[in-house]
C-alpha positions as CSV (number, residue, x, y, z in Angstrom):
1,X,38.9,-41.9,9.3
2,X,40.8,-43.7,6.5
3,X,44.1,-45.5,6.9
4,X,45.8,-42.7,4.9
5,X,44.4,-40.1,7.2
6,X,45.6,-42.0,10.3
7,X,49.1,-42.4,8.9
8,X,49.1,-38.7,7.9
9,X,48.0,-37.7,11.4
10,X,50.7,-39.8,13.1
11,X,53.3,-38.3,10.8
12,X,52.1,-34.8,11.5
13,X,52.6,-35.5,15.2
14,X,56.1,-37.0,14.5
15,X,55.3,-40.2,16.3
16,X,56.2,-43.8,16.0
17,X,53.3,-46.3,16.2
18,X,54.0,-47.1,19.9
19,X,53.8,-43.5,21.0
20,X,50.8,-42.9,18.8
21,X,49.1,-45.9,20.4
22,X,49.8,-44.5,23.9
23,X,48.2,-41.1,23.2
24,X,45.2,-42.6,21.5
25,X,44.6,-45.1,24.3
26,X,45.1,-48.2,22.2
27,X,48.0,-50.6,21.5
28,X,50.4,-50.9,18.7
29,X,48.5,-53.8,17.1
30,X,45.4,-51.6,16.9
31,X,47.3,-48.8,15.2
32,X,48.9,-51.2,12.8
33,X,45.4,-52.6,11.9
34,X,44.1,-49.0,11.3
35,X,47.1,-48.2,9.1
36,X,46.8,-51.3,7.0
37,X,43.1,-51.0,6.6
38,X,42.3,-54.2,8.5
39,X,39.9,-52.3,10.7
40,X,38.8,-48.7,11.3
41,X,38.7,-46.7,14.5
42,X,35.3,-46.3,16.1
43,X,33.8,-45.0,19.3
44,X,36.2,-43.3,21.6
45,X,39.2,-44.0,19.4
46,X,37.6,-42.2,16.5
47,X,36.6,-39.3,18.7
48,X,40.2,-38.9,20.0
49,X,41.7,-39.1,16.5
50,X,39.2,-36.6,15.2
51,X,39.8,-34.3,18.2
52,X,43.6,-34.4,17.6
53,X,43.2,-33.7,13.9
54,X,40.9,-30.8,14.6
55,X,43.3,-29.3,17.1
56,X,46.2,-29.7,14.7
57,X,44.2,-28.1,11.9
58,X,43.5,-25.1,14.1
59,X,47.0,-24.9,15.6
60,X,49.6,-26.8,13.5
61,X,52.4,-24.9,15.2
62,X,51.5,-26.5,18.5
63,X,52.0,-30.1,17.5
64,X,54.8,-30.8,20.0
65,X,52.9,-29.2,22.9
66,X,49.8,-31.1,22.0
67,X,51.7,-34.4,22.0
68,X,53.2,-33.7,25.5
69,X,49.8,-32.6,26.8
70,X,47.9,-35.6,25.4
71,X,50.6,-38.0,26.6
72,X,50.2,-36.7,30.1
73,X,46.4,-36.9,29.8
74,X,46.5,-40.5,28.5
75,X,48.6,-41.5,31.5
76,X,45.7,-40.4,33.7
77,X,43.4,-42.6,31.6
78,X,39.9,-42.2,30.2
79,X,39.9,-38.5,29.9
80,X,41.7,-38.2,26.6
81,X,38.7,-37.3,24.5
82,X,37.8,-34.4,26.8
83,X,41.3,-33.2,27.1
84,X,41.8,-33.3,23.3
85,X,38.7,-31.1,22.9
86,X,40.1,-28.6,25.4
87,X,43.6,-28.4,23.8
88,X,43.0,-25.3,21.7
89,X,41.9,-23.5,24.9
90,X,44.4,-25.0,27.3
91,X,47.8,-25.5,25.5
92,X,49.6,-22.1,25.5
93,X,51.0,-20.7,22.3
94,X,54.7,-21.1,21.8
95,X,56.5,-17.8,22.3
């Protein structure tokens, strides 16, 4: 995932770097390095980012609900990737 894609994803979610870092299970310095191109996400971080992007592509109208859901999942720790993959099935449609 390129720095431009990461920035675009964060903007699609309407998040500042600190909030984006929390839902991706990283810290602000890591997000800053991704967005400046100093390094690229890999492993679990890349999986989480890819899962979020895929869920947003399928259901762009659910961005706010996704952020809330992922933030709660991230607070539980370690399960973010699995939960992101389940978003499209779990997060209810907005009325």
